[in-house]
C-alpha positions in Angstrom: 93.3 -50.7 13.1 92.0 -54.2 13.7 89.6 -55.6 11.2 85.9 -55.6 12.1 82.8 -57.2 10.6 80.8 -55.3 8.0 78.6 -52.8 9.9 74.9 -53.3 10.1 72.5 -50.4 9.3 72.5 -48.1 12.3 69.2 -46.9 14.0 68.1 -43.3 13.5 70.6 -40.8 14.9 69.8 -37.6 16.8 71.9 -34.4 16.8 73.3 -32.8 19.9 75.3 -29.6 20.3 78.8 -30.4 21.6 80.8 -27.9 23.7 83.6 -26.1 21.9 86.1 -27.4 24.4 88.0 -30.6 23.6 88.1 -30.1 19.8 91.2 -31.5 18.2 92.4 -32.0 14.7 92.7 -35.7 15.4 90.1 -38.1 16.6 90.0 -39.1 20.3 88.1 -41.8 22.1 86.5 -41.1 25.5 84.5 -43.6 27.5 81.6 -41.9 29.3 80.7 -43.4 32.6 76.9 -43.4 32.2 76.5 -44.5 28.5 77.6 -47.8 26.9 76.3 -47.1 23.4 78.8 -46.0 20.8 78.7 -42.3 19.6 80.5 -39.9 17.3 80.7 -36.2 18.1 82.6 -33.6 16.2 83.0 -30.2 14.5 83.1 -29.1 10.9 85.5 -26.2 10.2 86.5 -24.3 7.0 90.0 -23.9 5.8 90.4 -20.8 8.0 89.3 -22.6 11.2 85.8 -21.1 11.3 82.8 -23.2 12.2 80.7 -24.2 9.2 76.9 -24.0 9.7 74.7 -26.4 7.7 77.4 -28.7 6.4 75.9 -32.1 5.4 77.6 -34.8 7.6 77.1 -38.5 6.9 78.3 -41.7 8.4 79.1 -44.1 5.5 80.6 -47.6 5.1 84.4 -47.3 4.7 84.5 -48.9 1.2 82.5 -48.8 -2.0 79.5 -48.6 -2.6 79.6 -46.3 0.4 76.2 -47.0 2.0 74.9 -44.1 4.0 74.0 -45.1 7.6 73.5 -41.7 9.3 72.9 -38.1 8.3 73.1 -34.8 10.2 73.6 -31.1 9.7 76.3 -29.0 11.6 74.7 -26.4 13.9 75.6 -22.8 14.6 78.8 -23.9 16.3 79.7 -26.3 13.5 79.0 -29.3 15.8 77.3 -32.5 15.0 76.7 -35.9 16.7 75.6 -39.4 15.9 74.3 -41.3 18.9 73.1 -44.8 19.6 75.4 -46.4 17.0 76.0 -50.1 16.6 79.5 -51.3 16.9 81.4 -51.5 13.6 83.7 -49.6 11.2 82.5 -46.3 9.7 83.8 -43.3 7.9 82.5 -39.7 8.4 82.3 -37.5 5.4 81.1 -33.9 5.1 80.5 -31.3 2.4 79.4 -27.7 2.1 79.3 -25.5 -1.0 81.5 -23.7 -1.6 83.8 -24.6 1.4 84.6 -28.1 0.1 84.6 -31.7 1.2 86.3 -33.8 3.8 86.5 -37.5 4.7 87.7 -39.0 8.0 89.9 -42.0 8.3 88.1 -45.3 9.1 86.7 -45.2 12.6 86.0 -48.2 14.8 83.2 -47.6 17.2 82.7 -49.9 20.2 80.4 -50.2 23.1 81.1 -47.6 25.9 83.1 -45.3 23.6 82.4 -41.9 22.2 84.7 -40.8 19.3 85.3 -37.1 19.0 86.8 -35.5 15.9 87.3 -32.3 14.1 87.0 -32.2 10.3 88.3 -29.4 8.2 86.8 -28.8 4.8 89.1 -28.4 1.9 88.3 -27.1 -1.6 87.6 -29.9 -4.1 88.0 -29.7 -7.8 85.1 -28.4 -9.9 83.8 -30.0 -13.1 82.4 -28.0 -16.0 81.7 -28.6 -19.6 79.0 -28.8 -22.3 76.3 -31.3 -23.1 75.6 -31.8 -26.8 73.7 -34.2 -29.0 75.0 -36.5 -31.8 75.1 -33.5 -34.2 77.0 -31.3 -31.7 73.9 -29.2 -30.9 73.6 -28.0 -27.3 71.2 -29.9 -25.0 69.5 -27.7 -22.5 68.0 -29.1 -19.3 70.3 -32.1 -18.9 70.7 -33.0 -15.2 74.3 -34.0 -14.2 75.4 -35.8 -11.1 78.4 -37.8 -10.0 78.8 -41.6 -9.4 80.9 -43.1 -6.6 80.0 -40.7 -3.8 76.4 -41.4 -2.7 76.7 -38.9 0.1 77.0 -36.1 -2.5 73.5 -35.3 -3.8 74.4 -32.1 -5.5 73.6 -31.8 -9.2 73.8 -29.3 -12.1 71.6 -28.5 -15.1 72.8 -27.6 -18.5 71.7 -24.1 -19.8 70.5 -23.1 -23.3 74.1 -23.4 -24.5 74.5 -26.9 -23.0 77.0 -25.5 -20.5 77.1 -26.7 -16.8 79.4 -26.4 -13.8 79.6 -28.5 -10.6 81.7 -27.3 -7.6 83.3 -29.3 -4.8 83.4 -32.6 -6.6 85.4 -35.0 -4.3 88.2 -37.1 -5.6 86.2 -40.3 -5.0 83.8 -39.4 -7.7 84.4 -41.9 -10.5 82.1 -40.7 -13.3 79.7 -38.0 -14.4 76.1 -39.0 -15.1 74.0 -37.1 -17.6 70.2 -37.6 -17.9 68.1 -35.7 -20.4 64.6 -36.4 -21.7 64.7 -38.1 -25.1 68.3 -39.2 -24.7 70.1 -42.3 -23.4 71.7 -41.9 -20.0 75.4 -41.2 -20.5 78.2 -41.9 -18.0 81.5 -40.1 -18.6 84.6 -41.3 -16.6 86.3 -38.6 -14.6 90.1 -38.5 -14.7 92.2 -38.3 -11.6 92.0 -34.8 -10.2 93.7 -32.7 -7.6 92.1 -30.1 -5.2 91.2 -26.8 -6.7 91.8 -28.0 -10.3 88.8 -27.6 -12.7 88.1 -30.6 -14.9 86.6 -29.9 -18.3 84.4 -32.6 -19.9 82.3 -32.9 -23.0 79.2 -35.0 -22.7 77.7 -36.3 -26.0 74.2 -37.8 -25.7 72.6 -40.1 -28.2 68.8 -40.2 -28.9 66.9 -42.8 -26.9 64.4 -45.2 -28.5 60.6 -45.0 -27.7 59.5 -46.8 -24.7 56.9 -49.5 -25.0 54.5 -51.0 -22.5 51.3 -52.9 -21.7 48.1 -52.0 -19.9 46.3 -54.7 -18.0 42.9 -54.7 -16.2 42.4 -55.9 -12.6 42.3 -59.5 -13.8 45.6 -59.2 -15.7 43.9 -59.1 -19.2 45.1 -56.7 -21.9 42.8 -53.7 -22.2 42.5 -50.6 -24.3 43.1 -47.5 -22.1 44.4 -44.0 -22.1 48.1 -43.6 -21.2 49.5 -40.3 -19.9 53.2 -39.5 -19.3 54.7 -36.2 -18.0 51.3 -35.0 -17.0 51.0 -31.2 -16.8 54.6 -30.7 -18.1 55.8 -29.3 -21.4 56.8 -32.9 -22.4 53.3 -34.3 -21.7 52.6 -37.3 -23.9 49.2 -38.9 -24.4 48.4 -42.1 -26.2 46.0 -45.0 -26.1 46.8 -48.7 -25.8 45.7 -51.0 -28.6 43.1 -53.8 -28.1 46.0 -56.0 -27.1 47.0 -53.6 -24.4 50.3 -52.5 -26.0 51.3 -48.8 -26.3 54.4 -46.7 -27.1 55.6 -43.5 -25.6 58.1 -41.1 -27.2 61.6 -40.9 -25.9 60.8 -37.5 -24.6 58.8 -39.2 -21.8 61.9 -40.8 -20.3 62.4 -39.5 -16.8 58.7 -38.8 -16.3 56.0 -40.9 -14.7 53.3 -42.7 -16.7 49.8 -43.7 -15.7 46.9 -45.6 -17.4 43.3 -44.3 -17.1 40.0 -46.1 -18.0 36.4 -45.1 -17.7 35.6 -48.4 -15.9 38.5 -48.7 -13.5 40.6 -46.7 -11.1 43.9 -45.4 -12.6 47.0 -47.5 -12.4 49.9 -46.6 -10.1 52.3 -44.2 -11.7 55.4 -45.9 -13.1 58.7 -44.1 -14.0 59.4 -44.2 -17.7 62.9 -45.6 -17.9 65.1 -46.1 -20.9 65.2 -49.7 -22.2 62.6 -50.9 -19.7 59.1 -52.0 -20.8 56.3 -50.5 -18.7 53.5 -52.5 -17.1 50.5 -50.4 -16.1 47.8 -52.3 -14.2 44.4 -50.7 -13.6 42.7 -50.9 -10.2 39.1 -51.8 -9.4 36.5 -49.2 -10.1 33.6 -48.3 -7.8 29.8 -48.6 -8.0 26.6 -46.7 -7.2 23.6 -48.3 -5.6 20.4 -46.3 -5.3 16.6 -46.1 -5.7 14.3 -44.1 -8.0 11.1 -42.9 -6.5 8.1 -40.8 -7.5 7.0 -37.6 -5.8 5.2 -39.6 -3.1 8.3 -41.7 -2.3 7.1 -44.9 -3.9 9.5 -46.9 -6.0 9.3 -46.4 -9.8 9.2 -49.8 -11.3 10.5 -49.0 -14.9 13.0 -46.4 -15.8 16.2 -45.6 -17.7 19.3 -44.3 -15.8 22.5 -43.0 -17.2 25.6 -40.8 -16.6 24.8 -37.2 -17.3 28.3 -35.8 -16.4 31.5 -37.0 -14.7 34.3 -35.2 -13.0 37.2 -37.7 -12.6 39.2 -37.9 -9.4 42.4 -37.6 -11.4 43.3 -36.7 -15.0 40.7 -35.7 -17.6 37.3 -37.3 -18.2 34.4 -36.8 -20.6 32.3 -39.8 -19.8 28.5 -39.6 -20.3 25.9 -42.1 -21.3 26.3 -45.6 -19.8 22.5 -45.9 -19.9 20.7 -48.8 -18.3 17.1 -49.9 -18.6 15.9 -51.0 -15.2 12.8 -52.9 -14.2 12.5 -53.4 -10.4 9.4 -53.2 -8.2 11.2 -51.1 -5.6 13.0 -48.8 -8.1 16.4 -50.2 -7.1 19.4 -49.9 -9.4 23.2 -50.5 -9.4 25.9 -49.2 -11.7 29.2 -51.0 -11.7 32.7 -50.4 -13.1 32.9 -46.7 -12.5 36.2 -44.8 -12.5 36.7 -42.8 -9.2 35.2 -39.3 -9.4 32.0 -37.3 -9.1 29.0 -38.4 -11.1 25.6 -36.8 -11.9 23.0 -39.4 -13.0 19.9 -38.7 -15.1 16.7 -40.8 -14.9 13.7 -40.9 -17.2 10.4 -42.8 -16.9 7.1 -42.9 -18.9 4.8 -40.1 -17.9 7.4 -38.2 -15.8 9.8 -35.4 -16.3 13.5 -36.4 -16.5 15.4 -35.8 -13.3 19.0 -35.7 -12.1 20.8 -36.8 -9.0 23.0 -34.6 -6.8 26.7 -35.1 -7.4 27.7 -38.6 -6.2 31.3 -39.3 -5.2 32.7 -42.8 -6.1 35.9 -44.2 -4.7 38.1 -47.0 -6.1 36.9 -50.5 -5.2 34.0 -49.2 -3.1 30.2 -48.9 -3.5 28.4 -45.6 -2.9 25.0 -46.6 -1.4 21.9 -44.7 -0.4 21.5 -42.7 -3.6 17.9 -41.5 -4.0 16.6 -39.9 -7.2 13.0 -38.5 -7.2 10.9 -38.2 -10.4 8.0 -35.8 -10.6 5.1 -35.4 -13.0 6.8 -32.3 -14.4 5.1 -29.4 -16.1 2.9 -29.4 -19.2 3.0 -27.5 -22.5 -0.1 -26.8 -24.5 -1.0 -24.8 -27.5 -1.7 -24.9 -31.3 0.4 -25.6 -34.4 -0.4 -23.6 -37.6 1.0 -23.4 -41.1 2.2 -20.1 -42.6 -1.4 -19.2 -43.5 -2.4 -19.7 -39.8 -4.4 -22.8 -40.7 -4.4 -25.4 -37.9 -2.2 -28.5 -38.6 -3.4 -31.9 -37.5 -1.1 -34.9 -36.9 2.0 -32.9 -35.9 4.4 -34.8 -33.7 5.8 -33.0 -30.6 8.5 -34.1 -28.1 11.2 -32.7 -25.9 14.6 -32.4 -27.7 18.0 -33.1 -26.1 16.8 -33.1 -22.5 19.9 -35.1 -21.4 23.2 -36.4 -22.6 22.4 -39.8 -21.1 18.6 -40.5 -21.4 15.7 -39.6 -23.6 12.4 -38.1 -22.6 9.5 -40.6 -22.9 6.9 -37.8 -23.4 5.3 -37.1 -26.8 2.1 -35.8 -28.2 0.2 -35.2 -31.5 -2.0 -32.4 -32.5 -5.7 -33.0 -33.1 -7.8 -31.8 -36.0 -7.9 -28.3 -34.5 -4.1 -28.3 -34.3 -4.2 -28.4 -30.6 -1.8 -30.4 -28.4 -0.8 -31.1 -24.8 2.4 -32.7 -23.8 3.2 -33.6 -20.2 6.4 -34.4 -18.3 8.3 -31.2 -19.2 11.5 -30.5 -17.4 11.9 -27.2 -15.5 14.1 -25.9 -18.2 15.5 -24.4 -20.2 14.2 -27.0 -22.6 13.4 -27.3 -26.3 10.2 -28.5 -27.8 10.6 -30.3 -31.2 7.7 -29.8 -33.6 7.6 -31.8 -36.9 5.4 -33.0 -39.6 6.1 -34.4 -43.1 6.2 -31.7 -45.7 7.3 -29.0 -43.2 10.6 -27.9 -41.7 11.3 -29.2 -38.2 10.8 -26.4 -35.7 12.7 -26.2 -32.5 11.2 -24.0 -29.9 14.1 -23.3 -27.5 14.6 -21.5 -24.2 11.3 -22.7 -22.7 10.7 -22.9 -19.0 7.8 -24.2 -16.9 7.2 -24.7 -13.2 6.8 -28.2 -11.9 3.1 -29.1 -12.1 2.6 -25.8 -14.0 1.4 -25.3 -17.6 3.1 -23.3 -20.4 1.0 -22.1 -23.4 3.2 -22.2 -26.5 1.9 -22.0 -30.1 4.1 -22.9 -33.1 4.1 -22.1 -36.9 5.6 -24.5 -39.3 7.1 -23.5 -42.7 6.7 -25.7 -45.7 9.8 -27.8 -46.7 11.5 -26.1 -49.7 13.5 -29.1 -50.7 16.7 -27.7 -49.2 16.3 -26.6 -45.6 14.7 -29.0 -43.2 15.3 -27.4 -39.7 14.9 -24.0 -38.1 15.5 -22.8 -34.6 16.9 -19.8 -32.6 20.5 -20.2 -31.7 24.1 -19.0 -32.3 25.2 -21.3 -35.2 27.8 -23.6 -33.7 28.3 -27.2 -32.7 29.5 -28.5 -29.3 32.2 -31.1 -28.6 32.8 -32.8 -25.2 36.5 -33.2 -24.5 38.6 -34.3 -21.6 39.1 -30.6 -20.7 35.4 -29.6 -20.9 32.9 -28.5 -23.5 34.2 -26.6 -26.5 32.9 -25.3 -29.8 33.4 -27.6 -32.7 32.3 -26.0 -36.0 31.4 -22.3 -35.9 29.3 -21.8 -39.0 30.2 -19.0 -41.5 28.0 -16.0 -41.3 26.0 -17.1 -38.2 25.8 -15.2 -34.9 28.7 -17.0 -33.2 31.1 -16.2 -35.9 29.9 -12.6 -36.2 30.5 -12.2 -32.4 34.1 -13.5 -32.7 33.8 -17.0 -31.4 36.0 -19.7 -32.9 36.1 -23.5 -33.1 38.2 -24.9 -30.3 37.1 -22.2 -27.8 36.4 -23.9 -24.5 33.1 -22.7 -22.9 33.7 -21.5 -19.3 30.4 -19.8 -18.6 27.0 -19.2 -20.2 25.0 -16.1 -19.0 27.4 -16.1 -16.0 26.7 -19.7 -15.0 29.9 -21.9 -14.8 29.9 -25.0 -17.1 31.8 -27.2 -14.7 29.6 -30.3 -14.1 27.4 -29.4 -17.1 26.8 -31.9 -19.9 26.7 -30.9 -23.6 22.8 -30.9 -23.5 23.0 -28.5 -20.5 25.1 -26.0 -22.5 23.2 -26.6 -25.7 19.9 -25.7 -24.0 21.4 -22.5 -22.7 22.8 -21.4 -26.0 19.6 -22.0 -27.8 16.7 -19.5 -27.3 14.4 -16.9 -28.8 15.6 -15.1 -31.9 16.9 -11.6 -31.1 17.6 -12.3 -27.5 21.3 -12.2 -26.5 23.3 -14.7 -24.5 26.6 -14.1 -22.7 29.4 -16.6 -23.4 32.8 -16.8 -21.7 35.4 -18.9 -23.3 39.0 -19.9 -22.8 40.9 -19.6 -26.1 43.7 -22.3 -26.2 45.8 -20.6 -28.8 46.4 -17.6 -26.5 45.4 -18.8 -23.1 43.1 -15.8 -22.7 39.6 -15.9 -21.1 37.3 -13.8 -23.3 33.7 -12.6 -22.9 31.2 -12.4 -25.8 27.6 -11.2 -26.1 25.9 -13.1 -28.9 22.5 -12.1 -30.3 20.7 -15.3 -31.2 19.5 -15.4 -34.8 17.2 -17.7 -36.8 19.2 -20.7 -37.9 17.9 -22.5 -41.0 19.6 -25.7 -42.1 
């Protein structure tokens, strides 16, 4: 065959069904009268001469590294076709498991010619063996493929005993490639083989080294950030870069993707964790929120605090709250920058007004969400008297709202007069807690309170003298709360208190409180729902990580004295 220049990449091929007539065991060249573009048509048969359906057929370069130019599947008659080829030299290869593989001779395609051929699959040798580590322990889950035949994409995975088997491995395959997490990629040369002969190999893997990397911000500066690899998989690895941006992932992350996350930026692109290659994870620009805070008449509030009450990230896990800003603007305008993409709920507080929250606000990477409007109302009022244990009125008692938000504080406070009477305005709708305190007495938290906007709640309180040991009392269940990337969970569950008696444990993730889902709630939201009057029960649904079970509990609030 005359020599030809190296073929250029062909355009996309289409598949046509050829007639059964005219098939031969040798290639033939026919010049159609109405088509001047080169084409290849043919059939794939098994060793018994039957058409093979679904064989993978590829046009490849005739010499290593065997670039693949065209791909097709044989149809119900075993036929395939490659149309609109460019002139050049090509080889057609086909494989089908378990029928075998076949390769044509070099074909020269020229303008105005259609080459027709019939290819008969013949059984190729199989390769089997075991994958072990340096101590001859079996390695399960190793993925094995072959080098030298890029048109073969078949692979095998080692089982719990490290055993594997690959069928129809063509003679052109030069080596076996083994990839397993935590190990270096190993290539084992394949000896010369003959058809239908099974080759047995032993693949020994050596442990890989940890993989290092760097996290950069949008300006290319080193930054401290979360790094996640193999997310959602058994080999998931999480770490945090140092102040200089450097981090290290275990060798078990090799073969996975890694990503960097930060509260002020969009996540980096995912990057494959590759043995011996240092990772570079560059964060993308975050978004921003622009809005206005108004009173119940629609006029701008000139002085206020705004912060992030809760945050649901667009990807990964997030537990961001706070980010409080003090704003002074005649029109009530504010802007929050450097926000990771996701859904935000903002809280706002201002003197003489009840704290308020926004609706969920979606933030996209590198974009500003505008037109946010948060209205503050006067809120409700709470009035009543404070007494000591002998029912004598107490003057000079300080009162304020406790834990109204995870982001901002309430500006409301009051003090009892000589008759022990008080009035405090700017109460949230609830549930909320009124904190009552005076030197020489225990701090009293009156929890589970509710009041209508512009309404008034009458609530008296009795303070107990400080005994030198216990300085706080309230109605609750006796547990602390912790905000994590997965949600809000119990921290300490105190011995002997209501939560422990009901069966709750530290680490239980809170799913619902009294039937209300906690998604989107902040720790202060959950806290206010768990607190309440002594003797009144609260329903708590948790996810227990140790078992993966979702469990329901009915907890009767008790008097907590600390």
